C-alpha positions as CSV (number, residue, x, y, z in Angstrom):
1,M,108.1,82.7,130.2
2,E,107.3,84.2,126.8
3,D,109.7,86.6,125.2
4,K,107.3,89.4,124.5
5,K,108.1,92.4,122.1
6,K,108.5,95.7,123.9
7,P,106.2,98.7,122.8
8,G,108.0,100.9,120.3
9,R,110.6,98.4,119.4
10,P,111.2,97.2,115.9
11,S,110.3,93.5,115.2
12,T,113.1,91.1,114.8
13,N,114.2,90.8,111.3
14,K,115.3,87.4,109.7
15,D,117.5,89.1,106.9
16,D,120.2,90.3,109.2
17,S,119.2,93.9,109.2
18,I,119.7,96.3,112.0
19,F,117.8,99.2,113.2
20,V,119.4,102.6,112.7
21,R,118.3,105.7,114.6
22,A,118.8,109.3,113.6
23,R,117.4,112.6,114.6
24,V,116.2,115.0,111.9
25,P,114.3,118.3,112.2
26,R,110.6,117.8,112.4
27,E,109.9,119.7,109.1
28,I,112.4,117.6,107.2
29,H,110.8,114.4,108.5
30,K,107.3,115.7,107.5
31,A,108.4,116.7,104.0
32,F,110.3,113.4,103.5
33,K,107.2,111.3,104.6
34,L,104.9,113.3,102.4
35,A,107.1,112.9,99.3
36,C,107.5,109.1,99.9
37,T,103.7,108.8,100.2
38,E,103.1,110.8,97.0
39,D,105.7,108.7,95.2
40,D,104.2,105.5,96.6
41,L,107.6,104.7,98.3
42,V,108.7,103.2,101.8
43,M,110.8,105.7,103.7
44,E,113.1,102.9,104.9
45,D,113.7,101.8,101.2
46,V,114.6,105.4,100.2
47,I,116.9,105.7,103.1
48,K,118.8,102.4,102.3
49,D,119.1,103.7,98.7
50,L,120.5,107.0,99.8
51,I,123.1,105.4,102.1
52,K,124.1,102.9,99.2
53,E,124.4,105.9,96.9
54,W,126.5,107.9,99.5
55,L,128.8,104.9,100.0
56,T,129.4,104.5,96.4
57,K,130.3,108.1,96.0
58,R,132.6,108.0,98.9
59,G,134.3,104.9,97.6
60,K,135.0,106.6,94.2
61,K,136.2,109.7,96.1
62,N,138.6,107.7,98.2
63,S,140.0,105.8,95.1
64,A,140.8,109.0,93.2
């Protein structure tokens, strides 16, 4: 039997990435999506950069 992808599920990534789920208010999502579109950015890439930046700041705070 074939292993079919379930609707609404992310595709399998080959780069060892995982899917992260978070709830945000509708208006924040709408503004974020619009800003990314205006700047020709991918929302996923912006989120990854923000998480990396937060982790860097957190690391510096913990080492002080």
